[in-house]
mmCIF file of the N, C-alpha and C atoms, coordinates in Angstrom:
data_MODEL
# 
_entry.id   MODEL 
# 
loop_
_atom_site.group_PDB 
_atom_site.id 
_atom_site.type_symbol 
_atom_site.label_atom_id 
_atom_site.label_alt_id 
_atom_site.label_comp_id 
_atom_site.label_asym_id 
_atom_site.label_entity_id 
_atom_site.label_seq_id 
_atom_site.pdbx_PDB_ins_code 
_atom_site.Cartn_x 
_atom_site.Cartn_y 
_atom_site.Cartn_z 
_atom_site.occupancy 
_atom_site.B_iso_or_equiv 
_atom_site.pdbx_formal_charge 
_atom_site.auth_seq_id 
_atom_site.auth_comp_id 
_atom_site.auth_asym_id 
_atom_site.auth_atom_id 
_atom_site.pdbx_PDB_model_num 
ATOM 1   N N  . ILE A 1 1  ? 101.967 120.470 75.537  1.00 0.00 ? 1  ILE A N  1 
ATOM 2   C CA . ILE A 1 1  ? 100.600 120.359 74.575  1.00 0.00 ? 1  ILE A CA 1 
ATOM 3   C C  . ILE A 1 1  ? 99.731  121.441 75.617  1.00 0.00 ? 1  ILE A C  1 
ATOM 4   N N  . SER A 1 2  ? 99.454  122.433 74.607  1.00 0.00 ? 2  SER A N  1 
ATOM 5   C CA . SER A 1 2  ? 98.584  123.613 75.226  1.00 0.00 ? 2  SER A CA 1 
ATOM 6   C C  . SER A 1 2  ? 96.704  122.466 75.376  1.00 0.00 ? 2  SER A C  1 
ATOM 7   N N  . MET A 1 3  ? 96.497  124.081 76.213  1.00 0.00 ? 3  MET A N  1 
ATOM 8   C CA . MET A 1 3  ? 95.569  123.160 76.956  1.00 0.00 ? 3  MET A CA 1 
ATOM 9   C C  . MET A 1 3  ? 93.992  123.818 75.947  1.00 0.00 ? 3  MET A C  1 
ATOM 10  N N  . THR A 1 4  ? 93.577  122.934 74.746  1.00 0.00 ? 4  THR A N  1 
ATOM 11  C CA . THR A 1 4  ? 92.346  123.331 74.681  1.00 0.00 ? 4  THR A CA 1 
ATOM 12  C C  . THR A 1 4  ? 91.144  122.997 75.278  1.00 0.00 ? 4  THR A C  1 
ATOM 13  N N  . TYR A 1 5  ? 90.230  123.625 74.789  1.00 0.00 ? 5  TYR A N  1 
ATOM 14  C CA . TYR A 1 5  ? 88.660  123.234 75.296  1.00 0.00 ? 5  TYR A CA 1 
ATOM 15  C C  . TYR A 1 5  ? 88.867  121.856 75.530  1.00 0.00 ? 5  TYR A C  1 
ATOM 16  N N  . LEU A 1 6  ? 89.074  120.937 74.246  1.00 0.00 ? 6  LEU A N  1 
ATOM 17  C CA . LEU A 1 6  ? 89.148  119.595 74.482  1.00 0.00 ? 6  LEU A CA 1 
ATOM 18  C C  . LEU A 1 6  ? 90.148  118.611 74.950  1.00 0.00 ? 6  LEU A C  1 
ATOM 19  N N  . ASN A 1 7  ? 91.054  119.485 75.241  1.00 0.00 ? 7  ASN A N  1 
ATOM 20  C CA . ASN A 1 7  ? 92.455  119.001 76.306  1.00 0.00 ? 7  ASN A CA 1 
ATOM 21  C C  . ASN A 1 7  ? 91.536  119.352 77.832  1.00 0.00 ? 7  ASN A C  1 
ATOM 22  N N  . LYS A 1 8  ? 90.957  120.086 77.399  1.00 0.00 ? 8  LYS A N  1 
ATOM 23  C CA . LYS A 1 8  ? 90.759  120.693 79.034  1.00 0.00 ? 8  LYS A CA 1 
ATOM 24  C C  . LYS A 1 8  ? 89.462  119.459 79.573  1.00 0.00 ? 8  LYS A C  1 
ATOM 25  N N  . ASN A 1 9  ? 88.443  119.012 78.648  1.00 0.00 ? 9  ASN A N  1 
ATOM 26  C CA . ASN A 1 9  ? 87.648  118.317 78.420  1.00 0.00 ? 9  ASN A CA 1 
ATOM 27  C C  . ASN A 1 9  ? 87.961  116.840 78.760  1.00 0.00 ? 9  ASN A C  1 
ATOM 28  N N  . LEU A 1 10 ? 89.196  116.633 78.043  1.00 0.00 ? 10 LEU A N  1 
ATOM 29  C CA . LEU A 1 10 ? 89.780  115.298 78.604  1.00 0.00 ? 10 LEU A CA 1 
ATOM 30  C C  . LEU A 1 10 ? 90.600  115.434 80.066  1.00 0.00 ? 10 LEU A C  1 
ATOM 31  N N  . VAL A 1 11 ? 90.883  115.970 80.143  1.00 0.00 ? 11 VAL A N  1 
ATOM 32  C CA . VAL A 1 11 ? 91.844  116.255 81.865  1.00 0.00 ? 11 VAL A CA 1 
ATOM 33  C C  . VAL A 1 11 ? 90.582  116.221 82.565  1.00 0.00 ? 11 VAL A C  1 
ATOM 34  N N  . TRP A 1 12 ? 89.484  116.952 82.470  1.00 0.00 ? 12 TRP A N  1 
ATOM 35  C CA . TRP A 1 12 ? 88.308  117.032 83.660  1.00 0.00 ? 12 TRP A CA 1 
ATOM 36  C C  . TRP A 1 12 ? 87.660  115.391 83.391  1.00 0.00 ? 12 TRP A C  1 
ATOM 37  N N  . TYR A 1 13 ? 87.644  114.862 82.396  1.00 0.00 ? 13 TYR A N  1 
ATOM 38  C CA . TYR A 1 13 ? 87.049  113.545 83.116  1.00 0.00 ? 13 TYR A CA 1 
ATOM 39  C C  . TYR A 1 13 ? 87.998  112.208 83.210  1.00 0.00 ? 13 TYR A C  1 
ATOM 40  N N  . THR A 1 14 ? 89.388  112.559 82.745  1.00 0.00 ? 14 THR A N  1 
ATOM 41  C CA . THR A 1 14 ? 90.283  111.884 83.365  1.00 0.00 ? 14 THR A CA 1 
ATOM 42  C C  . THR A 1 14 ? 90.985  111.574 85.487  1.00 0.00 ? 14 THR A C  1 
ATOM 43  N N  . LYS A 1 15 ? 90.468  113.024 85.304  1.00 0.00 ? 15 LYS A N  1 
ATOM 44  C CA . LYS A 1 15 ? 90.915  113.484 86.836  1.00 0.00 ? 15 LYS A CA 1 
ATOM 45  C C  . LYS A 1 15 ? 89.313  112.410 87.870  1.00 0.00 ? 15 LYS A C  1 
ATOM 46  N N  . TRP A 1 16 ? 88.068  112.479 86.973  1.00 0.00 ? 16 TRP A N  1 
ATOM 47  C CA . TRP A 1 16 ? 86.674  112.160 87.456  1.00 0.00 ? 16 TRP A CA 1 
ATOM 48  C C  . TRP A 1 16 ? 86.728  110.968 87.903  1.00 0.00 ? 16 TRP A C  1 
ATOM 49  N N  . ALA A 1 17 ? 87.227  110.695 86.562  1.00 0.00 ? 17 ALA A N  1 
ATOM 50  C CA . ALA A 1 17 ? 87.255  109.452 86.555  1.00 0.00 ? 17 ALA A CA 1 
ATOM 51  C C  . ALA A 1 17 ? 88.089  108.110 87.557  1.00 0.00 ? 17 ALA A C  1 
ATOM 52  N N  . SER A 1 18 ? 88.901  108.778 87.113  1.00 0.00 ? 18 SER A N  1 
ATOM 53  C CA . SER A 1 18 ? 90.581  108.276 88.224  1.00 0.00 ? 18 SER A CA 1 
ATOM 54  C C  . SER A 1 18 ? 90.077  108.709 89.536  1.00 0.00 ? 18 SER A C  1 
ATOM 55  N N  . SER A 1 19 ? 89.555  109.581 90.436  1.00 0.00 ? 19 SER A N  1 
ATOM 56  C CA . SER A 1 19 ? 88.762  109.996 91.685  1.00 0.00 ? 19 SER A CA 1 
ATOM 57  C C  . SER A 1 19 ? 88.248  109.288 91.992  1.00 0.00 ? 19 SER A C  1 
ATOM 58  N N  . LEU A 1 20 ? 87.070  108.630 90.968  1.00 0.00 ? 20 LEU A N  1 
ATOM 59  C CA . LEU A 1 20 ? 85.845  107.221 90.768  1.00 0.00 ? 20 LEU A CA 1 
ATOM 60  C C  . LEU A 1 20 ? 86.493  106.193 91.569  1.00 0.00 ? 20 LEU A C  1 
ATOM 61  N N  . CYS A 1 21 ? 87.981  105.599 90.566  1.00 0.00 ? 21 CYS A N  1 
ATOM 62  C CA . CYS A 1 21 ? 88.615  104.471 90.325  1.00 0.00 ? 21 CYS A CA 1 
ATOM 63  C C  . CYS A 1 21 ? 89.275  104.497 92.165  1.00 0.00 ? 21 CYS A C  1 
ATOM 64  N N  . LEU A 1 22 ? 89.618  105.220 92.399  1.00 0.00 ? 22 LEU A N  1 
ATOM 65  C CA . LEU A 1 22 ? 90.026  105.491 93.204  1.00 0.00 ? 22 LEU A CA 1 
ATOM 66  C C  . LEU A 1 22 ? 89.395  104.944 94.974  1.00 0.00 ? 22 LEU A C  1 
ATOM 67  N N  . ILE A 1 23 ? 87.709  105.807 95.004  1.00 0.00 ? 23 ILE A N  1 
ATOM 68  C CA . ILE A 1 23 ? 86.787  106.160 95.880  1.00 0.00 ? 23 ILE A CA 1 
ATOM 69  C C  . ILE A 1 23 ? 86.151  104.511 96.077  1.00 0.00 ? 23 ILE A C  1 
ATOM 70  N N  . ILE A 1 24 ? 86.415  103.739 94.433  1.00 0.00 ? 24 ILE A N  1 
ATOM 71  C CA . ILE A 1 24 ? 86.191  102.019 94.597  1.00 0.00 ? 24 ILE A CA 1 
ATOM 72  C C  . ILE A 1 24 ? 86.878  100.802 94.852  1.00 0.00 ? 24 ILE A C  1 
ATOM 73  N N  . GLY A 1 25 ? 88.130  102.004 94.141  1.00 0.00 ? 25 GLY A N  1 
ATOM 74  C CA . GLY A 1 25 ? 89.469  100.917 95.726  1.00 0.00 ? 25 GLY A CA 1 
ATOM 75  C C  . GLY A 1 25 ? 89.325  101.182 96.511  1.00 0.00 ? 25 GLY A C  1 
ATOM 76  N N  . MET A 1 26 ? 89.181  101.903 97.849  1.00 0.00 ? 26 MET A N  1 
ATOM 77  C CA . MET A 1 26 ? 89.555  102.713 99.023  1.00 0.00 ? 26 MET A CA 1 
ATOM 78  C C  . MET A 1 26 ? 88.143  101.332 99.541  1.00 0.00 ? 26 MET A C  1 
ATOM 79  N N  . ALA A 1 27 ? 86.610  101.392 98.749  1.00 0.00 ? 27 ALA A N  1 
ATOM 80  C CA . ALA A 1 27 ? 85.411  100.658 99.582  1.00 0.00 ? 27 ALA A CA 1 
ATOM 81  C C  . ALA A 1 27 ? 86.017  99.047  99.413  1.00 0.00 ? 27 ALA A C  1 
ATOM 82  N N  . LEU A 1 28 ? 86.614  98.660  97.955  1.00 0.00 ? 28 LEU A N  1 
ATOM 83  C CA . LEU A 1 28 ? 87.561  97.191  98.087  1.00 0.00 ? 28 LEU A CA 1 
ATOM 84  C C  . LEU A 1 28 ? 88.307  96.984  99.086  1.00 0.00 ? 28 LEU A C  1 
ATOM 85  N N  . THR A 1 29 ? 88.852  97.609  99.516  1.00 0.00 ? 29 THR A N  1 
ATOM 86  C CA . THR A 1 29 ? 89.730  97.602  100.783 1.00 0.00 ? 29 THR A CA 1 
ATOM 87  C C  . THR A 1 29 ? 89.347  97.631  101.530 1.00 0.00 ? 29 THR A C  1 
ATOM 88  N N  . SER A 1 30 ? 88.025  98.278  102.269 1.00 0.00 ? 30 SER A N  1 
ATOM 89  C CA . SER A 1 30 ? 87.516  98.138  103.411 1.00 0.00 ? 30 SER A CA 1 
ATOM 90  C C  . SER A 1 30 ? 86.359  97.157  103.538 1.00 0.00 ? 30 SER A C  1 
ATOM 91  N N  . ALA A 1 31 ? 86.712  96.305  102.379 1.00 0.00 ? 31 ALA A N  1 
ATOM 92  C CA . ALA A 1 31 ? 84.998  95.632  102.263 1.00 0.00 ? 31 ALA A CA 1 
ATOM 93  C C  . ALA A 1 31 ? 86.327  94.049  102.284 1.00 0.00 ? 31 ALA A C  1 
ATOM 94  N N  . ASN A 1 32 ? 87.615  94.455  102.372 1.00 0.00 ? 32 ASN A N  1 
ATOM 95  C CA . ASN A 1 32 ? 88.875  92.776  102.575 1.00 0.00 ? 32 ASN A CA 1 
ATOM 96  C C  . ASN A 1 32 ? 89.269  92.616  101.206 1.00 0.00 ? 32 ASN A C  1 
ATOM 97  N N  . LEU A 1 33 ? 88.534  92.454  99.721  1.00 0.00 ? 33 LEU A N  1 
ATOM 98  C CA . LEU A 1 33 ? 88.788  91.957  98.686  1.00 0.00 ? 33 LEU A CA 1 
ATOM 99  C C  . LEU A 1 33 ? 89.661  93.067  97.690  1.00 0.00 ? 33 LEU A C  1 
ATOM 100 N N  . TYR A 1 34 ? 90.743  92.120  98.586  1.00 0.00 ? 34 TYR A N  1 
ATOM 101 C CA . TYR A 1 34 ? 92.186  91.870  97.406  1.00 0.00 ? 34 TYR A CA 1 
ATOM 102 C C  . TYR A 1 34 ? 92.206  90.809  96.190  1.00 0.00 ? 34 TYR A C  1 
ATOM 103 N N  . PRO A 1 35 ? 93.262  91.364  95.576  1.00 0.00 ? 35 PRO A N  1 
ATOM 104 C CA . PRO A 1 35 ? 93.755  92.672  94.484  1.00 0.00 ? 35 PRO A CA 1 
ATOM 105 C C  . PRO A 1 35 ? 92.675  92.678  94.072  1.00 0.00 ? 35 PRO A C  1 
ATOM 106 N N  . PHE A 1 36 ? 91.617  93.233  93.905  1.00 0.00 ? 36 PHE A N  1 
ATOM 107 C CA . PHE A 1 36 ? 90.585  93.839  93.115  1.00 0.00 ? 36 PHE A CA 1 
ATOM 108 C C  . PHE A 1 36 ? 90.691  95.329  93.883  1.00 0.00 ? 36 PHE A C  1 
ATOM 109 N N  . ASN A 1 37 ? 91.051  95.195  94.917  1.00 0.00 ? 37 ASN A N  1 
ATOM 110 C CA . ASN A 1 37 ? 91.371  97.296  95.630  1.00 0.00 ? 37 ASN A CA 1 
ATOM 111 C C  . ASN A 1 37 ? 92.299  97.721  94.414  1.00 0.00 ? 37 ASN A C  1 
ATOM 112 N N  . MET A 1 38 ? 94.021  96.703  94.355  1.00 0.00 ? 38 MET A N  1 
ATOM 113 C CA . MET A 1 38 ? 95.080  97.252  94.171  1.00 0.00 ? 38 MET A CA 1 
ATOM 114 C C  . MET A 1 38 ? 94.448  97.476  92.698  1.00 0.00 ? 38 MET A C  1 
ATOM 115 N N  . TYR A 1 39 ? 93.624  96.915  92.038  1.00 0.00 ? 39 TYR A N  1 
ATOM 116 C CA . TYR A 1 39 ? 93.351  96.985  90.577  1.00 0.00 ? 39 TYR A CA 1 
ATOM 117 C C  . TYR A 1 39 ? 93.074  98.225  90.177  1.00 0.00 ? 39 TYR A C  1 
ATOM 118 N N  . PHE A 1 40 ? 92.006  99.101  90.619  1.00 0.00 ? 40 PHE A N  1 
ATOM 119 C CA . PHE A 1 40 ? 91.612  100.286 90.998  1.00 0.00 ? 40 PHE A CA 1 
ATOM 120 C C  . PHE A 1 40 ? 92.229  100.764 91.062  1.00 0.00 ? 40 PHE A C  1 
ATOM 121 N N  . GLN A 1 41 ? 92.990  100.768 92.277  1.00 0.00 ? 41 GLN A N  1 
ATOM 122 C CA . GLN A 1 41 ? 93.670  102.385 92.913  1.00 0.00 ? 41 GLN A CA 1 
ATOM 123 C C  . GLN A 1 41 ? 94.852  102.640 92.180  1.00 0.00 ? 41 GLN A C  1 
ATOM 124 N N  . LEU A 1 42 ? 95.452  101.276 91.165  1.00 0.00 ? 42 LEU A N  1 
ATOM 125 C CA . LEU A 1 42 ? 96.187  101.347 89.851  1.00 0.00 ? 42 LEU A CA 1 
ATOM 126 C C  . LEU A 1 42 ? 95.454  102.276 89.133  1.00 0.00 ? 42 LEU A C  1 
ATOM 127 N N  . THR A 1 43 ? 94.585  102.054 88.971  1.00 0.00 ? 43 THR A N  1 
ATOM 128 C CA . THR A 1 43 ? 94.272  102.578 87.642  1.00 0.00 ? 43 THR A CA 1 
ATOM 129 C C  . THR A 1 43 ? 93.719  104.117 87.451  1.00 0.00 ? 43 THR A C  1 
ATOM 130 N N  . GLY A 1 44 ? 93.675  104.413 88.949  1.00 0.00 ? 44 GLY A N  1 
ATOM 131 C CA . GLY A 1 44 ? 93.064  105.510 89.584  1.00 0.00 ? 44 GLY A CA 1 
ATOM 132 C C  . GLY A 1 44 ? 95.015  106.222 89.824  1.00 0.00 ? 44 GLY A C  1 
ATOM 133 N N  . ILE A 1 45 ? 95.371  106.195 90.478  1.00 0.00 ? 45 ILE A N  1 
ATOM 134 C CA . ILE A 1 45 ? 96.417  106.480 90.594  1.00 0.00 ? 45 ILE A CA 1 
ATOM 135 C C  . ILE A 1 45 ? 97.961  107.145 88.638  1.00 0.00 ? 45 ILE A C  1 
ATOM 136 N N  . ILE A 1 46 ? 97.271  105.707 88.215  1.00 0.00 ? 46 ILE A N  1 
ATOM 137 C CA . ILE A 1 46 ? 98.088  106.177 87.166  1.00 0.00 ? 46 ILE A CA 1 
ATOM 138 C C  . ILE A 1 46 ? 97.231  107.369 86.210  1.00 0.00 ? 46 ILE A C  1 
ATOM 139 N N  . GLY A 1 47 ? 95.968  107.146 86.255  1.00 0.00 ? 47 GLY A N  1 
ATOM 140 C CA . GLY A 1 47 ? 95.503  108.640 85.887  1.00 0.00 ? 47 GLY A CA 1 
ATOM 141 C C  . GLY A 1 47 ? 95.864  109.456 85.939  1.00 0.00 ? 47 GLY A C  1 
ATOM 142 N N  . TRP A 1 48 ? 95.693  110.213 87.067  1.00 0.00 ? 48 TRP A N  1 
ATOM 143 C CA . TRP A 1 48 ? 96.323  111.219 88.079  1.00 0.00 ? 48 TRP A CA 1 
ATOM 144 C C  . TRP A 1 48 ? 97.650  111.621 87.344  1.00 0.00 ? 48 TRP A C  1 
ATOM 145 N N  . LEU A 1 49 ? 97.950  110.643 87.521  1.00 0.00 ? 49 LEU A N  1 
ATOM 146 C CA . LEU A 1 49 ? 99.830  110.554 87.033  1.00 0.00 ? 49 LEU A CA 1 
ATOM 147 C C  . LEU A 1 49 ? 99.692  111.749 85.739  1.00 0.00 ? 49 LEU A C  1 
ATOM 148 N N  . VAL A 1 50 ? 98.549  111.003 84.887  1.00 0.00 ? 50 VAL A N  1 
ATOM 149 C CA . VAL A 1 50 ? 98.274  111.687 83.628  1.00 0.00 ? 50 VAL A CA 1 
ATOM 150 C C  . VAL A 1 50 ? 97.615  113.258 83.971  1.00 0.00 ? 50 VAL A C  1 
ATOM 151 N N  . VAL A 1 51 ? 97.114  113.374 85.172  1.00 0.00 ? 51 VAL A N  1 
ATOM 152 C CA . VAL A 1 51 ? 96.803  114.539 84.823  1.00 0.00 ? 51 VAL A CA 1 
ATOM 153 C C  . VAL A 1 51 ? 97.625  115.411 85.344  1.00 0.00 ? 51 VAL A C  1 
ATOM 154 N N  . GLY A 1 52 ? 99.366  115.216 86.361  1.00 0.00 ? 52 GLY A N  1 
ATOM 155 C CA . GLY A 1 52 ? 100.088 115.760 86.498  1.00 0.00 ? 52 GLY A CA 1 
ATOM 156 C C  . GLY A 1 52 ? 101.044 115.898 86.111  1.00 0.00 ? 52 GLY A C  1 
ATOM 157 N N  . MET A 1 53 ? 100.963 115.240 84.812  1.00 0.00 ? 53 MET A N  1 
ATOM 158 C CA . MET A 1 53 ? 102.267 115.564 84.503  1.00 0.00 ? 53 MET A CA 1 
ATOM 159 C C  . MET A 1 53 ? 101.288 116.402 82.709  1.00 0.00 ? 53 MET A C  1 
ATOM 160 N N  . LEU A 1 54 ? 100.637 116.522 82.324  1.00 0.00 ? 54 LEU A N  1 
ATOM 161 C CA . LEU A 1 54 ? 99.705  117.482 81.356  1.00 0.00 ? 54 LEU A CA 1 
ATOM 162 C C  . LEU A 1 54 ? 99.697  118.929 81.945  1.00 0.00 ? 54 LEU A C  1 
ATOM 163 N N  . TRP A 1 55 ? 99.479  118.860 83.530  1.00 0.00 ? 55 TRP A N  1 
ATOM 164 C CA . TRP A 1 55 ? 99.292  120.411 84.290  1.00 0.00 ? 55 TRP A CA 1 
ATOM 165 C C  . TRP A 1 55 ? 101.248 120.889 84.880  1.00 0.00 ? 55 TRP A C  1 
ATOM 166 N N  . HIS A 1 56 ? 102.086 119.668 84.907  1.00 0.00 ? 56 HIS A N  1 
ATOM 167 C CA . HIS A 1 56 ? 103.432 119.651 85.214  1.00 0.00 ? 56 HIS A CA 1 
ATOM 168 C C  . HIS A 1 56 ? 103.142 120.482 86.289  1.00 0.00 ? 56 HIS A C  1 
ATOM 169 N N  . ASP A 1 57 ? 102.498 119.398 86.804  1.00 0.00 ? 57 ASP A N  1 
ATOM 170 C CA . ASP A 1 57 ? 102.704 119.357 88.568  1.00 0.00 ? 57 ASP A CA 1 
ATOM 171 C C  . ASP A 1 57 ? 103.265 118.769 89.193  1.00 0.00 ? 57 ASP A C  1 
ATOM 172 N N  . ARG A 1 58 ? 104.441 118.916 90.349  1.00 0.00 ? 58 ARG A N  1 
ATOM 173 C CA . ARG A 1 58 ? 105.809 118.117 90.269  1.00 0.00 ? 58 ARG A CA 1 
ATOM 174 C C  . ARG A 1 58 ? 105.209 116.861 91.280  1.00 0.00 ? 58 ARG A C  1 
ATOM 175 N N  . SER A 1 59 ? 104.364 117.496 92.130  1.00 0.00 ? 59 SER A N  1 
ATOM 176 C CA . SER A 1 59 ? 103.468 117.389 93.414  1.00 0.00 ? 59 SER A CA 1 
ATOM 177 C C  . SER A 1 59 ? 103.449 116.031 93.287  1.00 0.00 ? 59 SER A C  1 
ATOM 178 N N  . LEU A 1 60 ? 101.947 116.759 91.877  1.00 0.00 ? 60 LEU A N  1 
ATOM 179 C CA . LEU A 1 60 ? 100.909 115.150 91.263  1.00 0.00 ? 60 LEU A CA 1 
ATOM 180 C C  . LEU A 1 60 ? 102.106 114.026 90.740  1.00 0.00 ? 60 LEU A C  1 
ATOM 181 N N  . ILE A 1 61 ? 102.956 114.272 90.342  1.00 0.00 ? 61 ILE A N  1 
ATOM 182 C CA . ILE A 1 61 ? 103.456 113.070 89.442  1.00 0.00 ? 61 ILE A CA 1 
ATOM 183 C C  . ILE A 1 61 ? 104.657 112.698 90.317  1.00 0.00 ? 61 ILE A C  1 
ATOM 184 N N  . VAL A 1 62 ? 105.327 113.213 91.741  1.00 0.00 ? 62 VAL A N  1 
ATOM 185 C CA . VAL A 1 62 ? 105.758 112.323 92.593  1.00 0.00 ? 62 VAL A CA 1 
ATOM 186 C C  . VAL A 1 62 ? 105.130 111.767 92.827  1.00 0.00 ? 62 VAL A C  1 
ATOM 187 N N  . LEU A 1 63 ? 103.629 111.955 93.541  1.00 0.00 ? 63 LEU A N  1 
ATOM 188 C CA . LEU A 1 63 ? 103.067 111.027 94.760  1.00 0.00 ? 63 LEU A CA 1 
ATOM 189 C C  . LEU A 1 63 ? 102.302 109.962 93.452  1.00 0.00 ? 63 LEU A C  1 
ATOM 190 N N  . ASN A 1 64 ? 102.315 110.518 92.972  1.00 0.00 ? 64 ASN A N  1 
ATOM 191 C CA . ASN A 1 64 ? 101.020 109.183 91.851  1.00 0.00 ? 64 ASN A CA 1 
ATOM 192 C C  . ASN A 1 64 ? 102.172 107.956 90.828  1.00 0.00 ? 64 ASN A C  1 
ATOM 193 N N  . THR A 1 65 ? 103.334 108.682 90.874  1.00 0.00 ? 65 THR A N  1 
ATOM 194 C CA . THR A 1 65 ? 104.198 107.703 90.008  1.00 0.00 ? 65 THR A CA 1 
ATOM 195 C C  . THR A 1 65 ? 105.225 106.245 91.060  1.00 0.00 ? 65 THR A C  1 
ATOM 196 N N  . VAL A 1 66 ? 105.450 107.221 93.115  1.00 0.00 ? 66 VAL A N  1 
ATOM 197 C CA . VAL A 1 66 ? 105.805 106.502 93.573  1.00 0.00 ? 66 VAL A CA 1 
ATOM 198 C C  . VAL A 1 66 ? 104.582 105.558 94.538  1.00 0.00 ? 66 VAL A C  1 
ATOM 199 N N  . GLY A 1 67 ? 103.668 105.530 94.356  1.00 0.00 ? 67 GLY A N  1 
ATOM 200 C CA . GLY A 1 67 ? 101.977 105.414 95.032  1.00 0.00 ? 67 GLY A CA 1 
ATOM 201 C C  . GLY A 1 67 ? 101.797 104.265 93.202  1.00 0.00 ? 67 GLY A C  1 
ATOM 202 N N  . ALA A 1 68 ? 101.950 104.390 92.496  1.00 0.00 ? 68 ALA A N  1 
ATOM 203 C CA . ALA A 1 68 ? 101.855 103.182 90.956  1.00 0.00 ? 68 ALA A CA 1 
ATOM 204 C C  . ALA A 1 68 ? 103.148 102.508 91.132  1.00 0.00 ? 68 ALA A C  1 
ATOM 205 N N  . SER A 1 69 ? 104.536 102.690 92.311  1.00 0.00 ? 69 SER A N  1 
ATOM 206 C CA . SER A 1 69 ? 105.793 101.399 92.214  1.00 0.00 ? 69 SER A CA 1 
ATOM 207 C C  . SER A 1 69 ? 104.959 101.571 93.017  1.00 0.00 ? 69 SER A C  1 
ATOM 208 N N  . ILE A 1 70 ? 103.823 101.622 94.509  1.00 0.00 ? 70 ILE A N  1 
ATOM 209 C CA . ILE A 1 70 ? 103.993 100.298 95.284  1.00 0.00 ? 70 ILE A CA 1 
ATOM 210 C C  . ILE A 1 70 ? 102.719 99.740  94.979  1.00 0.00 ? 70 ILE A C  1 
ATOM 211 N N  . PHE A 1 71 ? 101.885 100.080 94.045  1.00 0.00 ? 71 PHE A N  1 
ATOM 212 C CA . PHE A 1 71 ? 100.663 99.040  93.959  1.00 0.00 ? 71 PHE A CA 1 
ATOM 213 C C  . PHE A 1 71 ? 101.115 98.089  92.983  1.00 0.00 ? 71 PHE A C  1 
ATOM 214 N N  . ILE A 1 72 ? 101.863 98.501  92.026  1.00 0.00 ? 72 ILE A N  1 
ATOM 215 C CA . ILE A 1 72 ? 102.063 97.755  90.979  1.00 0.00 ? 72 ILE A CA 1 
ATOM 216 C C  . ILE A 1 72 ? 103.621 96.347  91.545  1.00 0.00 ? 72 ILE A C  1 
ATOM 217 N N  . SER A 1 73 ? 104.333 96.464  92.995  1.00 0.00 ? 73 SER A N  1 
ATOM 218 C CA . SER A 1 73 ? 104.682 96.152  92.998  1.00 0.00 ? 73 SER A CA 1 
ATOM 219 C C  . SER A 1 73 ? 103.607 94.593  93.852  1.00 0.00 ? 73 SER A C  1 
ATOM 220 N N  . GLY A 1 74 ? 102.598 95.562  95.131  1.00 0.00 ? 74 GLY A N  1 
ATOM 221 C CA . GLY A 1 74 ? 102.524 94.643  95.117  1.00 0.00 ? 74 GLY A CA 1 
ATOM 222 C C  . GLY A 1 74 ? 101.008 93.751  94.234  1.00 0.00 ? 74 GLY A C  1 
ATOM 223 N N  . ILE A 1 75 ? 100.601 94.145  93.264  1.00 0.00 ? 75 ILE A N  1 
ATOM 224 C CA . ILE A 1 75 ? 100.036 93.306  92.488  1.00 0.00 ? 75 ILE A CA 1 
ATOM 225 C C  . ILE A 1 75 ? 101.199 92.150  92.570  1.00 0.00 ? 75 ILE A C  1 
ATOM 226 N N  . ILE A 1 76 ? 102.371 92.037  91.765  1.00 0.00 ? 76 ILE A N  1 
ATOM 227 C CA . ILE A 1 76 ? 103.437 91.773  91.391  1.00 0.00 ? 76 ILE A CA 1 
ATOM 228 C C  . ILE A 1 76 ? 103.349 90.139  92.381  1.00 0.00 ? 76 ILE A C  1 
ATOM 229 N N  . SER A 1 77 ? 103.477 91.007  93.939  1.00 0.00 ? 77 SER A N  1 
ATOM 230 C CA . SER A 1 77 ? 103.572 90.090  94.880  1.00 0.00 ? 77 SER A CA 1 
ATOM 231 C C  . SER A 1 77 ? 102.308 89.065  94.977  1.00 0.00 ? 77 SER A C  1 
ATOM 232 N N  . SER A 1 78 ? 101.540 89.620  94.540  1.00 0.00 ? 78 SER A N  1 
ATOM 233 C CA . SER A 1 78 ? 99.992  88.526  94.652  1.00 0.00 ? 78 SER A CA 1 
ATOM 234 C C  . SER A 1 78 ? 99.507  87.811  93.738  1.00 0.00 ? 78 SER A C  1 
ATOM 235 N N  . PHE A 1 79 ? 100.418 87.237  93.080  1.00 0.00 ? 79 PHE A N  1 
ATOM 236 C CA . PHE A 1 79 ? 100.800 86.647  91.880  1.00 0.00 ? 79 PHE A CA 1 
ATOM 237 C C  . PHE A 1 79 ? 101.637 85.103  92.187  1.00 0.00 ? 79 PHE A C  1 
ATOM 238 N N  . LEU A 1 80 ? 102.855 85.823  93.106  1.00 0.00 ? 80 LEU A N  1 
ATOM 239 C CA . LEU A 1 80 ? 103.621 85.029  93.623  1.00 0.00 ? 80 LEU A CA 1 
ATOM 240 C C  . LEU A 1 80 ? 103.137 84.241  94.819  1.00 0.00 ? 80 LEU A C  1 
# 
């Protein structure tokens, strides 16, 4: 995908919205609001995974794939 002006704006909004979700997730973790914290953190991680894929940044892809797997398993276990 070529990075047009529109794509750059979408990536910019995605990374900042994802960062905000991660910050909210951290705040919810400190307030011990489980499992809502994991929903926000998973949303932020998936957003950063998308950004990593668009940037072709392997470290972001690996980090956020592992993080998403961890949060998904935690969310599933919260239902059991």
